[in-house]
N, C-alpha and C positions, 0 to 999 in steps of 0.2 A: 504494500499499499504506500502510495507516494507520501502520505502524511507522516508515516513512520520514518521514511527516509529524511524528510524535513526535520523532524524531531532529533535525529541523530547528529544534525549540525551543532547542537548545543554542547559546549565544552564545560566540564565541571572541575572543581578543584581536586577532589580526592579520588573517589571510585568512579567507574563508569556507571552512568544512570541508565536504566533500562525504561525509556519512555516509549512504551509501545502500546498500541491500542487494537483491540479486536473488533470493535463495533464502532459505528459512526458516533463521534463525539457530540456533546452539547457545546456550543460556542457562545460566549457573551463578549460583545464588542463595546468598548467604552463605557462599561457598566460602572455606575457610581456605587461606592460603598461608604458614602458619607464622609466622616472625619478620616477614614482610612484611604481616601482618594479614589479617583477613577482608575480603572484597569484598562490598559489599551486593549488587551484581549485576554480572555480566560478560556481554557479548554477543559472540559470535564470529560475524562476518558475512562472507559473500561478496558482494563488490560487482561481481562480474564480472571486472574487471581486477586486483583485489587482494583479499587477505583482511585483515580488520581486527578488532582486539579493542577493545571500549569498555568501560571500567571505570566503574561508577557508585558514588558515595559520597554518602549523603544525610544531612542534619542537620534536625532538627525543632525547633520552639519550642513546648513543652508549656504548658498552661494554668497550671501551678504553677511553671514554670521561669522563670529570668530571661530578659529580652529577648535573643534571639540575633541577632548582628550579624556580618556577614561582615567587616567593617572591623576589629571587635574580635577575631575569631578570627584574622585576619591578623596584627594587632598582637601577639597572644599567641605566634603562631609565630615572628615576628621577635624578640621579647624573649627567647623560649626559646632561640634560638641562642647566647645568651651564657651559658646554664647548662644547662637541660634542656628539651626539648620533649615535651609529652604525646603519647602515641601515639594518643589519641583526637581530636587536633586534626585538623580537616578537611584542612588543607594538608599536615600530616604524612602523613595517610592517602593523599592523591594522590601525594606524593613517594615513599612506600613502594612504591606500585604501579608508578610509572615506574622506579624503581630495579630492581624485580623484572624488568620487561621488558627493561631494559638488560643485566641479568645473564643472562637467558635467551637474548638475542641474541649474547652474547659468550662464554658458558661452556656446557659440557656440564652436563645437570641433576645428574649424580652429583657434580660439583664444587660446584655451588651447594648441594647437600644437605650436603656435608661440610666445604667450605672457607668458603662464603658470600662476601659482599662486605663490605668495611670501611665503617663509618660514623663521622662525626665525634663528638667528645666530648659534644655536646649531644643525641645520641641516647641513649635508655634502653638500647640494646644497640650496643656497639661493632662487633660483627660480626653480620650478619644472614644466617641460613641457611634453606633449605627443610626441612631435617631428613629423617627416614626414613619419615614417615607416607605410606602408599600412596596415600590419597585425595588428599593434597596433591600428591603426585607425579603422579597422573594429571591434576589440574587443570593442573599446570605443562606436562605434555606436550601437552595441547591448546592452551595458549597458545603454546608454542614451535613446534609444527607448523602451527598455524591463523592465524598472524598475520604479515603483512609490514609492518604498521604498527599503532600503538596510540593511543587517546585516553582522556582521563580527565575524566569529567563530574561535577560536583558539583551536587546538588539541594539548594536552600537555602530558608529561609523568608523571606528578604528580598524587598523589592519589586524589580521588574525594573529600574527606574530607578536604584536604589542599587547593584544588581549591575553595571550598565553603568558607572557612575561608578567603581566599584572596579577593573573590568577596565582601563578607560583609564588611571586614575590610579596604581594600585599593583601590579597583577599582574606587570608587567615587571621589578619589583625582584628577582624570584626566578629568577635565571638563573646558569648555570655561568659562571666556576668558583666562585661563592659556594655554589652547590649542585651537586655534581658531576654528579648524574643528571637534573638538572632542565631541561626545555625547556617553558615555559608556552605556547608556540604550540599545544601539544597538549591544553591544559586548557580545558575548556568549562564553562559554567554554565547551570543551569535554575532557575526558581523553582517552588515548589509551586503558587503561584496560576496560573501559566502552564500548568502540567500540568492543573490542575483545569478551567481554562477550555477547554483543548483537549478534555479528556474530555466536557465538557458539550456543545461544539459538534460532537463526533463521535459523540454518542449512546451513549457507553459508560456505560450506566446502572448496572451493577454497581460500576464504579469510583466513580461519583458517590455511590452509596450508602455506600461505604466512606468517602469523604471526609465525607459528612454525619454518619455515625456517630462519626467521630473529630474533629468540629468542635472547634477550639480546641486540638487536641492536635498539629497539624501545622505551621501557620503563623499 
């Protein structure tokens, strides 16, 4: 299945992750999870023996924007923990989704809606909740009932070799208890170029046309 081949592009820090599906997944696009942010995409997949959720967070390098660097983004996240971390930071977005899943595993949704979970002083919100929005609640219910494990994949405009260097050198710095809800063993990374190469090699012509149209606006 082509989606399984796509998922194999994700590179993880420690062991090889078996992100495989046996049935058609449920996909959520740009779904809001209130104080835990919007997810660019979420796949809920049935791998036969277990059910998994895979969150995707993507960053691009536009033609008029500054050079985007995964190392610089990580540096901003680390420095921000001494004051404030921007909610748009890639690593904050991954962390928020992992915190959400931790909350869903340990709490009833109604408590996550009303009480939320505490965050440190460097977060823009000291307590993050799901709130009362019914669409947000339905998304949370899907995650809670449809996932026995979860992974968090960043799609970035860097080169693959730079991403591999970052994973080997820096990613392991983000671990509990420094970050309460963080387990980077479940964080994976793809590059836009590897995705484009995959689409070209797989004959995905419509996706390639989209890359061509947005030349210089993605990576």
